[in-house]
MIDOSE-1310 file (N, C-alpha, C; in nm, 2 decimals, decimal comma, always signed):
residues 309
meff	+2,41/-0,76/-1,80/+2,31/-0,78/-1,83/+2,21/-0,85/-1,72; +2,28/-0,94/-1,69/+2,23/-1,06/-1,58/+2,18/-0,95/-1,43; +2,30/-0,88/-1,37/+2,31/-0,81/-1,27/+2,15/-0,73/-1,29; +2,17/-0,64/-1,42/+2,02/-0,57/-1,42/+1,91/-0,64/-1,40
iqil	+1,91/-0,77/-1,47/+1,76/-0,83/-1,48/+1,72/-0,88/-1,30; +1,89/-0,90/-1,26/+1,85/-0,94/-1,11/+1,80/-0,81/-1,01; +1,86/-0,70/-1,03/+1,76/-0,60/-0,98/+1,62/-0,56/-1,03; +1,60/-0,61/-1,14/+1,42/-0,57/-1,17/+1,35/-0,68/-1,08
iaav	+1,38/-0,81/-1,08/+1,35/-0,91/-1,02/+1,34/-0,87/-0,87; +1,45/-0,86/-0,80/+1,45/-0,77/-0,69/+1,33/-0,69/-0,66; +1,31/-0,56/-0,74/+1,23/-0,47/-0,75/+1,09/-0,46/-0,74; +1,05/-0,62/-0,82/+0,92/-0,68/-0,80/+0,91/-0,70/-0,66
gmgt	+0,98/-0,80/-0,61/+0,96/-0,81/-0,47/+0,94/-0,68/-0,38; +1,02/-0,62/-0,38/+1,04/-0,48/-0,30/+0,94/-0,42/-0,33; +0,87/-0,40/-0,42/+0,80/-0,29/-0,45/+0,65/-0,34/-0,43; +0,62/-0,48/-0,47/+0,48/-0,56/-0,38/+0,41/-0,52/-0,27
pllf	+0,46/-0,47/-0,14/+0,41/-0,41/-0,06/+0,36/-0,26/-0,09; +0,42/-0,20/-0,15/+0,42/-0,10/-0,15/+0,27/-0,04/-0,26; +0,26/-0,17/-0,33/+0,19/-0,19/-0,47/+0,03/-0,17/-0,41; +0,07/-0,28/-0,33/-0,10/-0,34/-0,20/-0,11/-0,21/-0,09
atlg	+0,00/-0,15/-0,04/-0,09/-0,04/+0,02/-0,10/+0,10/-0,03; -0,02/+0,10/-0,17/-0,07/+0,23/-0,26/-0,22/+0,22/-0,31; -0,22/+0,08/-0,37/-0,39/+0,07/-0,39/-0,49/+0,11/-0,28; -0,45/+0,06/-0,20/-0,53/+0,09/-0,08/-0,55/+0,21/-0,02
gvig	-0,46/+0,29/-0,10/-0,48/+0,43/-0,03/-0,55/+0,49/-0,17; -0,53/+0,46/-0,27/-0,58/+0,52/-0,40/-0,76/+0,48/-0,33; -0,80/+0,39/-0,34/-0,96/+0,35/-0,30/-0,99/+0,47/-0,17; -0,93/+0,45/-0,08/-1,02/+0,55/+0,02/-0,98/+0,69/+0,02
erag	-0,88/+0,75/-0,07/-0,84/+0,88/-0,17/-0,94/+0,90/-0,23; -0,99/+0,80/-0,34/-1,04/+0,84/-0,42/-1,21/+0,89/-0,39; -1,21/+0,80/-0,24/-1,33/+0,88/-0,19/-1,35/+0,97/-0,12; -1,27/+1,01/-0,10/-1,22/+1,19/+0,02/-1,13/+1,12/+0,12
vinl	-1,11/+1,03/+0,17/-1,10/+1,01/+0,32/-0,91/+1,00/+0,27; -0,84/+1,06/+0,36/-0,70/+1,06/+0,34/-0,67/+0,94/+0,48; -0,56/+0,88/+0,42/-0,52/+0,76/+0,50/-0,36/+0,81/+0,56; -0,33/+0,86/+0,70/-0,18/+0,82/+0,70/-0,14/+0,73/+0,83
gmeg	-0,24/+0,65/+0,79/-0,19/+0,55/+0,88/-0,13/+0,40/+0,83; -0,14/+0,41/+0,69/-0,04/+0,28/+0,65/+0,10/+0,25/+0,64; +0,13/+0,30/+0,77/+0,24/+0,23/+0,84/+0,18/+0,13/+0,90; +0,12/+0,17/+1,01/+0,02/+0,11/+1,12/-0,08/-0,03/+1,11
lmlv	-0,09/+0,05/+1,01/-0,21/-0,09/+0,89/-0,10/-0,23/+0,86; +0,03/-0,15/+0,83/+0,10/-0,25/+0,75/+0,18/-0,35/+0,85; +0,16/-0,26/+0,92/+0,27/-0,34/+1,08/+0,14/-0,46/+1,12; +0,03/-0,37/+1,14/-0,08/-0,49/+1,17/-0,07/-0,63/+1,10
galv	-0,08/-0,60/+0,99/-0,07/-0,71/+0,87/+0,04/-0,80/+0,93; +0,14/-0,73/+0,88/+0,24/-0,81/+0,89/+0,24/-0,89/+1,01; +0,21/-0,84/+1,16/+0,22/-0,93/+1,25/+0,12/-1,03/+1,28; -0,02/-0,98/+1,23/-0,11/-1,12/+1,20/-0,07/-1,25/+1,14
afvv	-0,05/-1,19/+0,99/+0,03/-1,31/+0,89/+0,09/-1,38/+0,95; +0,23/-1,34/+1,04/+0,37/-1,38/+1,08/+0,26/-1,47/+1,21; +0,17/-1,46/+1,27/+0,17/-1,53/+1,40/+0,03/-1,61/+1,33; -0,07/-1,61/+1,25/-0,09/-1,72/+1,19/-0,06/-1,83/+1,10
mlnt	+0,04/-1,78/+1,03/+0,15/-1,89/+0,98/+0,21/-1,92/+1,07; +0,25/-1,88/+1,15/+0,31/-1,95/+1,26/+0,25/-2,11/+1,32; +0,10/-2,05/+1,32/-0,01/-2,15/+1,37/-0,06/-2,25/+1,34; -0,03/-2,23/+1,19/-0,15/-2,30/+1,08/-0,04/-2,35/+0,95
gnyf	+0,04/-2,27/+0,94/+0,09/-2,32/+0,83/+0,06/-2,28/+0,68; -0,02/-2,19/+0,70/-0,13/-2,17/+0,55/-0,13/-2,08/+0,55; -0,05/-2,05/+0,40/-0,04/-1,87/+0,36/-0,20/-1,86/+0,30; -0,30/-1,90/+0,30/-0,45/-1,82/+0,28/-0,51/-1,77/+0,40
yava	-0,50/-1,84/+0,49/-0,55/-1,79/+0,66/-0,44/-1,70/+0,68; -0,33/-1,71/+0,67/-0,23/-1,56/+0,69/-0,23/-1,43/+0,64; -0,30/-1,50/+0,51/-0,32/-1,34/+0,40/-0,48/-1,31/+0,42; -0,55/-1,39/+0,44/-0,69/-1,35/+0,48/-0,70/-1,25/+0,64
aaai	-0,64/-1,38/+0,73/-0,61/-1,29/+0,86/-0,59/-1,12/+0,89; -0,48/-1,11/+0,78/-0,41/-1,00/+0,76/-0,45/-0,90/+0,71; -0,55/-0,93/+0,64/-0,66/-0,86/+0,55/-0,77/-0,77/+0,60; -0,81/-0,89/+0,69/-0,95/-0,88/+0,80/-0,95/-0,79/+0,94
asgi	-0,76/-0,82/+0,99/-0,73/-0,74/+1,11/-0,72/-0,58/+1,06; -0,64/-0,59/+0,96/-0,60/-0,42/+0,89/-0,78/-0,40/+0,84; -0,86/-0,46/+0,78/-1,01/-0,37/+0,79/-1,07/-0,35/+0,96; -1,01/-0,43/+1,00/-1,15/-0,36/+1,15/-1,09/-0,23/+1,19
vsmi	-0,91/-0,28/+1,15/-0,82/-0,15/+1,26/-0,88/-0,05/+1,20; -0,88/-0,04/+1,04/-0,92/+0,08/+0,97/-1,06/+0,13/+0,98; -1,16/+0,02/+1,05/-1,30/+0,08/+1,10/-1,31/+0,16/+1,17; -1,19/+0,16/+1,30/-1,20/+0,28/+1,39/-1,13/+0,44/+1,34
hgvv	-1,09/+0,35/+1,20/-1,04/+0,50/+1,13/-1,13/+0,58/+1,05; -1,24/+0,50/+1,03/-1,38/+0,48/+0,95/-1,45/+0,61/+1,07; -1,47/+0,54/+1,18/-1,55/+0,57/+1,28/-1,53/+0,71/+1,32; -1,35/+0,72/+1,37/-1,35/+0,85/+1,43/-1,34/+0,95/+1,32
clml	-1,33/+0,97/+1,17/-1,33/+1,05/+1,10/-1,47/+1,05/+1,02; -1,56/+0,96/+1,01/-1,64/+0,98/+0,93/-1,81/+1,01/+1,03; -1,79/+0,93/+1,10/-1,90/+0,97/+1,21/-1,85/+1,08/+1,32; -1,77/+1,06/+1,39/-1,71/+1,16/+1,47/-1,65/+1,29/+1,47
rasq	-1,63/+1,26/+1,30/-1,58/+1,41/+1,27/-1,43/+1,45/+1,31; -1,40/+1,36/+1,35/-1,22/+1,39/+1,35/-1,16/+1,42/+1,27; -1,02/+1,49/+1,29/-0,96/+1,51/+1,20/-0,87/+1,40/+1,09; -0,88/+1,39/+0,99/-0,81/+1,28/+0,93/-0,69/+1,28/+0,98
iasg	-0,58/+1,33/+0,96/-0,47/+1,36/+0,98/-0,44/+1,32/+1,12; -0,50/+1,36/+1,22/-0,48/+1,31/+1,36/-0,49/+1,16/+1,34; -0,62/+1,11/+1,32/-0,66/+0,99/+1,31/-0,59/+0,91/+1,25; -0,50/+0,97/+1,13/-0,41/+0,86/+1,08/-0,31/+0,82/+1,11
lalt	-0,22/+0,96/+1,18/-0,14/+0,94/+1,28/-0,10/+0,86/+1,39; -0,25/+0,84/+1,45/-0,28/+0,79/+1,58/-0,30/+0,65/+1,55; -0,36/+0,61/+1,40/-0,34/+0,48/+1,37/-0,19/+0,38/+1,35; -0,14/+0,48/+1,29/+0,00/+0,47/+1,31/+0,09/+0,39/+1,43
ffgt	+0,07/+0,49/+1,52/+0,13/+0,50/+1,65/+0,05/+0,35/+1,69; -0,04/+0,32/+1,69/-0,15/+0,24/+1,74/-0,07/+0,12/+1,70; -0,06/+0,08/+1,56/+0,02/-0,03/+1,51/+0,12/-0,05/+1,53; +0,21/+0,07/+1,55/+0,35/-0,01/+1,57/+0,39/-0,06/+1,67
glsg	+0,29/+0,02/+1,84/+0,30/+0,00/+1,95/+0,24/-0,16/+1,94; +0,16/-0,18/+1,88/+0,09/-0,34/+1,91/+0,18/-0,45/+1,88; +0,26/-0,42/+1,74/+0,35/-0,49/+1,66/+0,48/-0,50/+1,73; +0,49/-0,38/+1,82/+0,62/-0,38/+1,91/+0,57/-0,48/+2,08
ffgd	+0,44/-0,46/+2,10/+0,41/-0,54/+2,22/+0,41/-0,68/+2,18; +0,34/-0,75/+2,12/+0,34/-0,89/+2,08/+0,45/-0,94/+2,01; +0,53/-0,87/+1,94/+0,59/-0,89/+1,85/+0,73/-0,93/+1,90; +0,73/-0,82/+2,04/+0,85/-0,90/+2,12/+0,87/-1,05/+2,18
kltg	+0,77/-1,10/+2,16/+0,75/-1,27/+2,14/+0,78/-1,34/+2,05; +0,78/-1,30/+1,99/+0,81/-1,35/+1,82/+0,96/-1,34/+1,82; +1,05/-1,29/+1,85/+1,18/-1,25/+1,81/+1,23/-1,38/+1,78; +1,32/-1,41/+1,68/+1,37/-1,56/+1,66/+1,30/-1,65/+1,60
atve	+1,14/-1,65/+1,57/+1,04/-1,75/+1,51/+1,07/-1,68/+1,35; +1,05/-1,85/+1,30/+1,10/-1,81/+1,15/+0,95/-1,94/+1,07; +0,90/-1,86/+0,96/+0,83/-1,96/+0,87/+0,86/-1,98/+0,75; +0,82/-2,06/+0,70/+0,88/-2,07/+0,57/+0,79/-1,99/+0,46
plir	+0,89/-1,93/+0,36/+0,88/-1,82/+0,26/+0,82/-1,83/+0,18; +0,71/-1,77/+0,08/+0,64/-1,82/+0,00/+0,74/-1,84/-0,16; +0,71/-1,99/-0,22/+0,80/-1,98/-0,33/+0,72/-1,92/-0,48; +0,80/-1,92/-0,51/+0,80/-1,83/-0,68/+0,71/-1,96/-0,78
ipip	+0,69/-1,94/-0,87/+0,59/-2,04/-0,91/+0,60/-1,93/-1,07; +0,68/-2,01/-1,16/+0,70/-1,97/-1,30/+0,59/-1,97/-1,36; +0,52/-1,90/-1,46/+0,42/-1,95/-1,52/+0,44/-1,99/-1,72; +0,42/-2,11/-1,69/+0,46/-2,18/-1,86/+0,45/-2,05/-1,94
glna	+0,55/-2,07/-2,04/+0,54/-1,96/-2,17/+0,58/-1,85/-2,13; +0,50/-1,78/-2,03/+0,52/-1,62/-2,07/+0,64/-1,60/-1,96; +0,72/-1,66/-1,89/+0,85/-1,71/-1,80/+0,97/-1,68/-1,91; +0,97/-1,75/-2,01/+1,05/-1,78/-2,14/+1,04/-1,66/-2,22
ipvl	+0,96/-1,52/-2,19/+1,00/-1,40/-2,24/+1,15/-1,35/-2,23; +1,21/-1,31/-2,31/+1,34/-1,23/-2,26/+1,31/-1,08/-2,15; +1,39/-1,11/-2,09/+1,38/-0,99/-1,97/+1,25/-0,99/-1,85; +1,09/-0,98/-1,93/+1,01/-0,97/-1,90/+0,97/-1,07/-1,82
gpvl	+0,97/-1,18/-1,84/+0,97/-1,34/-1,78/+0,97/-1,39/-1,70; +1,13/-1,38/-1,68/+1,21/-1,39/-1,57/+1,19/-1,27/-1,44; +1,16/-1,14/-1,47/+1,13/-1,04/-1,40/+0,93/-1,06/-1,35; +0,88/-1,06/-1,43/+0,69/-1,03/-1,42/+0,68/-1,19/-1,38
fnqd	+0,73/-1,26/-1,48/+0,63/-1,43/-1,44/+0,69/-1,57/-1,42; +0,82/-1,48/-1,32/+0,86/-1,58/-1,22/+0,87/-1,58/-1,07; +0,72/-1,53/-1,06/+0,72/-1,45/-0,88/+0,65/-1,55/-0,80; +0,61/-1,54/-0,70/+0,53/-1,58/-0,61/+0,38/-1,54/-0,64
ilvy	+0,26/-1,60/-0,57/+0,15/-1,63/-0,58/+0,08/-1,50/-0,51; +0,13/-1,41/-0,46/+0,10/-1,27/-0,43/+0,12/-1,16/-0,50; +0,24/-1,17/-0,58/+0,26/-1,11/-0,66/+0,19/-1,09/-0,81; +0,15/-1,25/-0,83/+0,03/-1,24/-0,93/-0,11/-1,15/-0,90
fsyf	-0,12/-1,20/-0,75/-0,25/-1,17/-0,69/-0,24/-0,97/-0,74; -0,14/-0,93/-0,72/-0,14/-0,76/-0,71/-0,15/-0,74/-0,84; -0,10/-0,78/-0,95/-0,13/-0,75/-1,13/-0,30/-0,79/-1,10; -0,37/-0,85/-1,06/-0,48/-0,88/-1,05/-0,55/-0,77/-0,99
cvvl	-0,54/-0,78/-0,85/-0,59/-0,62/-0,77/-0,54/-0,50/-0,89; -0,48/-0,46/-0,94/-0,44/-0,34/-1,03/-0,55/-0,32/-1,13; -0,54/-0,46/-1,22/-0,63/-0,48/-1,33/-0,79/-0,41/-1,27; -0,81/-0,50/-1,18/-0,96/-0,54/-1,10/-0,98/-0,38/-1,03
lwwm	-0,89/-0,33/-0,98/-0,92/-0,19/-0,91/-0,91/-0,06/-1,04; -0,83/-0,08/-1,14/-0,90/+0,02/-1,23/-1,02/+0,01/-1,30; -1,05/-0,13/-1,33/-1,17/-0,15/-1,40/-1,27/-0,06/-1,28; -1,29/-0,16/-1,17/-1,38/-0,09/-1,08/-1,39/+0,05/-1,08
lfkt	-1,30/+0,12/-1,04/-1,32/+0,28/-1,09/-1,32/+0,38/-1,21; -1,30/+0,30/-1,30/-1,33/+0,37/-1,42/-1,39/+0,30/-1,52; -1,43/+0,22/-1,49/-1,57/+0,14/-1,61/-1,66/+0,08/-1,52; -1,69/+0,13/-1,39/-1,84/+0,06/-1,35/-1,90/+0,19/-1,25
rlgl	-2,04/+0,16/-1,23/-2,09/+0,27/-1,16/-2,02/+0,24/-1,03; -2,02/+0,17/-0,99/-1,95/+0,16/-0,81/-1,84/+0,26/-0,83; -1,74/+0,25/-0,91/-1,62/+0,34/-0,92/-1,67/+0,46/-0,96; -1,73/+0,48/-1,02/-1,79/+0,63/-1,04/-1,88/+0,69/-0,92
nirs	-1,92/+0,62/-0,84/-1,98/+0,66/-0,75/-1,87/+0,70/-0,65; -1,79/+0,60/-0,61/-1,71/+0,63/-0,51/-1,58/+0,72/-0,51; -1,54/+0,77/-0,67/-1,51/+0,87/-0,72/-1,58/+1,03/-0,69; -1,66/+1,01/-0,71/-1,77/+1,09/-0,69/-1,76/+1,18/-0,55
mges	-1,77/+1,06/-0,46/-1,79/+1,12/-0,33/-1,63/+1,18/-0,27; -1,56/+1,14/-0,37/-1,43/+1,21/-0,35/-1,38/+1,37/-0,41; -1,52/+1,40/-0,50/-1,48/+1,53/-0,58/-1,64/+1,60/-0,56; -1,73/+1,59/-0,52/-1,86/+1,65/-0,49/-1,96/+1,55/-0,39
pevc	-1,91/+1,56/-0,25/-2,05/+1,48/-0,22/-2,16/+1,51/-0,14; -2,16/+1,66/-0,16/-2,32/+1,75/-0,17/-2,36/+1,70/-0,27; -2,37/+1,72/-0,36/-2,43/+1,60/-0,55/-2,44/+1,50/-0,48; -2,35/+1,39/-0,47/-2,38/+1,24/-0,44/-2,48/+1,24/-0,35
dslg	-2,51/+1,35/-0,26/-2,57/+1,33/-0,11/-2,71/+1,37/-0,19; -2,74/+1,45/-0,29/-2,88/+1,51/-0,32/-2,92/+1,41/-0,42; -2,84/+1,31/-0,48/-2,92/+1,24/-0,57/-2,97/+1,12/-0,47; -2,94/+1,10/-0,35/-3,01/+0,99/-0,25/-2,87/+0,85/-0,27
lsvl	-2,69/+0,93/-0,30/-2,63/+0,81/-0,25/-2,61/+0,87/-0,12; -2,51/+0,74/-0,03/-2,50/+0,77/+0,12/-2,34/+0,80/+0,12; -2,31/+0,88/+0,10/-2,18/+0,95/+0,13/-2,09/+0,88/+0,26; -2,16/+0,84/+0,35/-2,08/+0,82/+0,48/-2,05/+0,64/+0,44
gyrf	-2,17/+0,59/+0,36/-2,17/+0,42/+0,32/-2,03/+0,41/+0,26; -2,02/+0,51/+0,13/-1,94/+0,47/+0,06/-1,78/+0,52/+0,09; -1,79/+0,56/+0,18/-1,62/+0,61/+0,26/-1,60/+0,53/+0,31; -1,72/+0,46/+0,42/-1,66/+0,37/+0,50/-1,60/+0,27/+0,40
favv	-1,68/+0,19/+0,33/-1,67/+0,11/+0,22/-1,55/+0,14/+0,17; -1,49/+0,21/+0,10/-1,34/+0,24/+0,08/-1,22/+0,25/+0,14; -1,28/+0,29/+0,29/-1,15/+0,32/+0,39/-1,14/+0,14/+0,42; -1,23/+0,09/+0,47/-1,21/-0,03/+0,54/-1,14/-0,13/+0,39
gggm	-1,21/-0,16/+0,26/-1,16/-0,20/+0,16/-1,00/-0,15/+0,13; -0,95/-0,04/+0,11/-0,85/-0,03/+0,10/-0,74/-0,05/+0,21; -0,83/-0,02/+0,34/-0,74/-0,09/+0,50/-0,68/-0,23/+0,49; -0,78/-0,32/+0,39/-0,76/-0,48/+0,40/-0,68/-0,51/+0,29
ligi	-0,61/-0,42/+0,18/-0,55/-0,45/+0,08/-0,41/-0,40/+0,13; -0,41/-0,32/+0,22/-0,29/-0,24/+0,27/-0,22/-0,33/+0,41; -0,31/-0,40/+0,48/-0,29/-0,52/+0,56/-0,22/-0,63/+0,46; -0,28/-0,63/+0,37/-0,19/-0,78/+0,25/-0,07/-0,72/+0,23
ggay	-0,06/-0,54/+0,19/+0,08/-0,54/+0,16/+0,22/-0,56/+0,31; +0,13/-0,56/+0,42/+0,17/-0,59/+0,51/+0,21/-0,75/+0,56; +0,11/-0,80/+0,52/+0,13/-0,96/+0,55/+0,28/-0,99/+0,44; +0,29/-0,91/+0,30/+0,42/-0,96/+0,23/+0,54/-0,97/+0,28
fpla	+0,51/-0,86/+0,43/+0,69/-0,90/+0,44/+0,73/-1,00/+0,53; +0,63/-1,08/+0,63/+0,69/-1,22/+0,67/+0,68/-1,31/+0,60; +0,58/-1,30/+0,52/+0,55/-1,41/+0,43/+0,67/-1,45/+0,31; +0,73/-1,33/+0,27/+0,81/-1,29/+0,15/+0,88/-1,27/+0,15
ltpf	+0,95/-1,17/+0,20/+1,05/-1,09/+0,21/+1,15/-1,08/+0,32; +1,09/-1,13/+0,46/+1,14/-1,13/+0,58/+1,09/-1,24/+0,65; +1,12/-1,38/+0,66/+1,09/-1,44/+0,70/+1,08/-1,54/+0,83; +1,10/-1,44/+0,87/+1,13/-1,41/+1,03/+1,07/-1,27/+1,11
wvdg	+1,08/-1,26/+1,25/+1,00/-1,15/+1,31/+1,12/-1,10/+1,36; +1,11/-0,95/+1,31/+1,23/-0,81/+1,34/+1,10/-0,72/+1,44; +1,17/-0,64/+1,47/+1,08/-0,50/+1,52/+1,07/-0,42/+1,40; +0,96/-0,36/+1,35/+0,94/-0,31/+1,26/+0,94/-0,30/+1,14
itag	+0,90/-0,43/+1,09/+0,98/-0,49/+0,98/+0,93/-0,41/+0,86; +0,82/-0,35/+0,89/+0,79/-0,31/+0,73/+0,87/-0,18/+0,73; +0,97/-0,13/+0,81/+1,10/-0,03/+0,79/+1,06/+0,08/+0,68; +0,94/+0,15/+0,71/+0,88/+0,29/+0,75/+0,84/+0,27/+0,56
rgwi	+0,86/+0,14/+0,55/+0,73/+0,16/+0,38/+0,58/+0,22/+0,43; +0,51/+0,22/+0,47/+0,37/+0,28/+0,50/+0,40/+0,40/+0,45; +0,52/+0,48/+0,49/+0,51/+0,63/+0,46/+0,55/+0,65/+0,32; +0,64/+0,54/+0,21/+0,63/+0,57/+0,13/+0,49/+0,56/+0,04
aval	+0,45/+0,44/+0,09/+0,31/+0,43/+0,04/+0,21/+0,58/-0,03; +0,25/+0,64/+0,14/+0,15/+0,73/+0,11/+0,20/+0,88/+0,01; +0,34/+0,90/-0,02/+0,36/+0,94/-0,14/+0,33/+0,87/-0,26; +0,34/+0,77/-0,27/+0,32/+0,71/-0,40/+0,17/+0,74/-0,44
vifa	+0,07/+0,74/-0,34/-0,05/+0,75/-0,39/-0,08/+0,91/-0,49; +0,00/+0,98/-0,42/-0,02/+1,09/-0,45/+0,08/+1,15/-0,61; +0,21/+1,01/-0,62/+0,28/+1,04/-0,72/+0,19/+0,99/-0,83; +0,13/+0,82/-0,82/+0,07/+0,77/-0,89/-0,09/+0,85/-0,92
fwdp	-0,07/+0,95/-0,87/-0,24/+1,02/-0,97/-0,34/+1,00/-0,92; -0,34/+0,89/-0,80/-0,45/+0,80/-0,75/-0,50/+0,73/-0,86; -0,39/+0,66/-0,97/-0,45/+0,58/-1,05/-0,43/+0,48/-1,00; -0,45/+0,32/-1,02/-0,40/+0,20/-0,99/-0,28/+0,20/-1,10
ikal	-0,29/+0,18/-1,20/-0,21/+0,16/-1,32/-0,09/+0,21/-1,27; -0,07/+0,37/-1,28/+0,05/+0,43/-1,27/+0,06/+0,43/-1,12; +0,02/+0,33/-1,04/+0,07/+0,31/-0,90/+0,14/+0,19/-0,88; +0,13/+0,11/-1,01/+0,20/-0,03/-1,06/+0,35/+0,04/-1,06
ggay	+0,36/+0,14/-1,18/+0,49/+0,17/-1,24/+0,57/+0,28/-1,10; +0,47/+0,34/-1,01/+0,57/+0,37/-0,91/+0,61/+0,30/-0,79; +0,50/+0,22/-0,77/+0,55/+0,08/-0,71/+0,71/+0,03/-0,73; +0,70/+0,01/-0,84/+0,84/-0,09/-0,92/+0,93/-0,01/-0,92
lfgi	+0,93/+0,17/-0,92/+1,05/+0,23/-0,96/+1,07/+0,27/-0,82; +1,02/+0,26/-0,71/+1,05/+0,26/-0,58/+1,14/+0,14/-0,54; +1,07/+0,06/-0,59/+1,12/-0,12/-0,57/+1,29/-0,10/-0,62; +1,31/-0,01/-0,69/+1,41/-0,03/-0,75/+1,51/+0,04/-0,67
alal	+1,47/+0,13/-0,59/+1,55/+0,18/-0,54/+1,59/+0,11/-0,44; +1,46/+0,05/-0,35/+1,49/-0,06/-0,22/+1,59/-0,15/-0,24; +1,60/-0,21/-0,42/+1,66/-0,32/-0,46/+1,80/-0,32/-0,48; +1,85/-0,17/-0,50/+1,97/-0,16/-0,58/+2,06/-0,11/-0,41
elrl	+1,98/-0,03/-0,31/+2,05/-0,01/-0,16/+2,10/-0,14/-0,12; +2,00/-0,25/-0,14/+2,03/-0,41/-0,06/+2,14/-0,46/-0,19; +2,17/-0,48/-0,31/+2,25/-0,49/-0,40/+2,39/-0,42/-0,39; +2,37/-0,34/-0,33/+2,52/-0,23/-0,37/+2,61/-0,25/-0,22
qilg	+2,48/-0,29/-0,10/+2,54/-0,38/+0,01/+2,63/-0,49/+0,00; +2,52/-0,55/-0,09/+2,60/-0,76/-0,09/+2,73/-0,74/-0,18; +2,74/-0,63/-0,25/+2,86/-0,63/-0,37/+2,94/-0,56/-0,31; +2,98/-0,49/-0,15/+3,04/-0,42/-0,08/+3,12/-0,32/-0,14
veis	+3,02/-0,20/-0,23/+3,05/-0,07/-0,26/+3,08/+0,03/-0,19; +3,19/+0,08/-0,16/+3,20/+0,18/-0,07/+3,15/+0,32/-0,05; +3,04/+0,24/-0,05/+2,99/+0,36/-0,04/+2,88/+0,33/+0,15; +2,87/+0,45/+0,22/+2,82/+0,46/+0,38/+2,68/+0,38/+0,36
pyll	+2,67/+0,32/+0,45/+2,52/+0,22/+0,47/+2,40/+0,30/+0,51; +2,44/+0,43/+0,53/+2,36/+0,54/+0,60/+2,30/+0,59/+0,47; +2,39/+0,62/+0,36/+2,34/+0,69/+0,25/+2,29/+0,58/+0,16; +2,30/+0,48/+0,14/+2,22/+0,38/+0,08/+2,09/+0,36/+0,10
kmip	+2,09/+0,34/+0,26/+1,95/+0,35/+0,33/+1,85/+0,49/+0,30; +1,90/+0,55/+0,25/+1,84/+0,70/+0,23/+1,80/+0,74/+0,10; +1,84/+0,65/+0,00/+1,81/+0,66/-0,15/+1,63/+0,64/-0,13; +1,58/+0,54/-0,13/+1,42/+0,53/-0,13/+1,32/+0,69/-0,05
yvlt	+1,42/+0,72/+0,05/+1,32/+0,83/+0,09/+1,41/+0,97/+0,00; +1,50/+0,99/+0,00/+1,54/+1,09/-0,09/+1,44/+1,12/-0,21; +1,43/+0,98/-0,30/+1,37/+0,95/-0,43/+1,24/+1,00/-0,38; +1,18/+0,98/-0,26/+1,02/+1,02/-0,25/+0,99/+1,15/-0,24
ilvl	+1,12/+1,25/-0,13/+1,07/+1,37/-0,17/+1,13/+1,46/-0,31; +1,23/+1,40/-0,41/+1,21/+1,43/-0,48/+1,12/+1,40/-0,58; +1,07/+1,28/-0,63/+0,95/+1,30/-0,68/+0,88/+1,38/-0,63; +0,82/+1,37/-0,51/+0,67/+1,51/-0,51/+0,72/+1,61/-0,48
tlvt	+0,86/+1,66/-0,53/+0,90/+1,79/-0,52/+0,86/+1,84/-0,66; +0,92/+1,73/-0,76/+0,89/+1,75/-0,89/+0,72/+1,74/-1,00; +0,68/+1,66/-0,90/+0,59/+1,63/-1,00/+0,46/+1,79/-0,90; +0,46/+1,84/-0,81/+0,43/+1,94/-0,73/+0,47/+2,08/-0,82
irhn	+0,58/+2,09/-0,85/+0,64/+2,17/-0,98/+0,55/+2,19/-1,09; +0,55/+2,04/-1,17/+0,51/+2,06/-1,28/+0,34/+2,08/-1,28; +0,27/+2,00/-1,18/+0,11/+2,02/-1,16/+0,10/+2,22/-1,18; +0,18/+2,23/-1,06/+0,17/+2,39/-1,07/+0,19/+2,47/-1,16
rlgi	+0,27/+2,41/-1,28/+0,30/+2,50/-1,39/+0,21/+2,49/-1,47; +0,17/+2,40/-1,47/+0,07/+2,32/-1,63/-0,07/+2,38/-1,51; -0,12/+2,35/-1,43/-0,24/+2,39/-1,35/-0,26/+2,29/-1,36; -0,25/+2,17/-1,33/-0,31/+2,06/-1,31/-0,37/+2,03/-1,22
qvmp	-0,52/+1,94/-1,18/-0,57/+1,94/-1,10/-0,58/+1,80/-1,05; -0,51/+1,67/-1,02/-0,54/+1,55/-1,00/-0,62/+1,51/-0,88; -0,60/+1,58/-0,79/-0,61/+1,54/-0,67/-0,78/+1,54/-0,63; -0,86/+1,44/-0,58/-0,98/+1,49/-0,59/-1,01/+1,61/-0,49
aalg	-1,13/+1,66/-0,54/-1,17/+1,83/-0,48/-1,21/+1,79/-0,35; -1,21/+1,69/-0,29/-1,32/+1,70/-0,15/-1,23/+1,61/-0,09; -1,10/+1,61/-0,12/-1,04/+1,49/-0,03/-1,00/+1,58/+0,10; -1,01/+1,53/+0,18/-0,97/+1,53/+0,35/-1,09/+1,61/+0,40
nvff	-1,23/+1,62/+0,33/-1,33/+1,71/+0,39/-1,43/+1,64/+0,45; -1,46/+1,68/+0,55/-1,57/+1,61/+0,64/-1,73/+1,66/+0,60; -1,78/+1,52/+0,55/-1,94/+1,56/+0,49/-2,00/+1,55/+0,61; -2,11/+1,58/+0,63/-2,28/+1,58/+0,73/-2,38/+1,56/+0,62
rgek	-2,47/+1,55/+0,60/-2,61/+1,56/+0,55/-2,67/+1,68/+0,58; -2,69/+1,77/+0,50/-2,73/+1,90/+0,54/-2,65/+1,99/+0,51; -2,52/+1,98/+0,53/-2,38/+2,07/+0,56/-2,30/+2,08/+0,42; -2,30/+2,18/+0,43/-2,18/+2,23/+0,33/-2,07/+2,24/+0,34
n	-1,92/+2,20/+0,31/-1,82/+2,24/+0,32/-1,75/+2,37/+0,25
């Protein structure tokens, strides 16, 4: 039982950066903009957070700087895709290469430097709940902030006019434009806001998971987040469960290595990515069989006033 609880505790920590990145992807794609640059944005967020933390020792400044930096980089994606009407797929991939190169170039000088990781802050009363208490309510402040973001984003998307307008941009931008709504404005807002959340996900690596700099610190988690957006059906609540499911896979990989289980480390490292492929395959088969359409209808479509896709 203790081993099981430790796996779940580790899963929440490992799943938190995935959760932030997935929430960022959900916002952007609900507005109709594909973002394959999550890995690059997470690396930018990780780099900036580490540098700021190293120089200020302030977690708030580090997280805020990571969010702002990733938001600024997301603006590039917004300008290229929304204003210049370039391919969203190509722009996202370029964003990943940009973030990878940027973190590698500047991060090379940070190798060996360390920062003080976030400490766990138990919530009195709630942390005493059997199993769920130590798993969910004995975590660091960014984990608690991720819970808040899930609830806030769900409420915004499904219970407010702003959320309705954002979702409408991903379903029928032509209708939104005919009603006088700014398709470009809403989509740009969603891309930048989503990019900021992705940057916070990247910041979680050096601030909590790996308090020292290593090249490629995110280890491809951005690509898992891209798949998680689909797995979560573009829903923040489902994103929470999906992120922790993959967090279990990542935590299990590390725990089995620590226990010295006689399995090739390369096979263990494959677990999260094999799970990604398996989940996407099963989800696709189920949707095709039942005729379910949950993907935003105008996802990836370029829109300009006066034109129809």
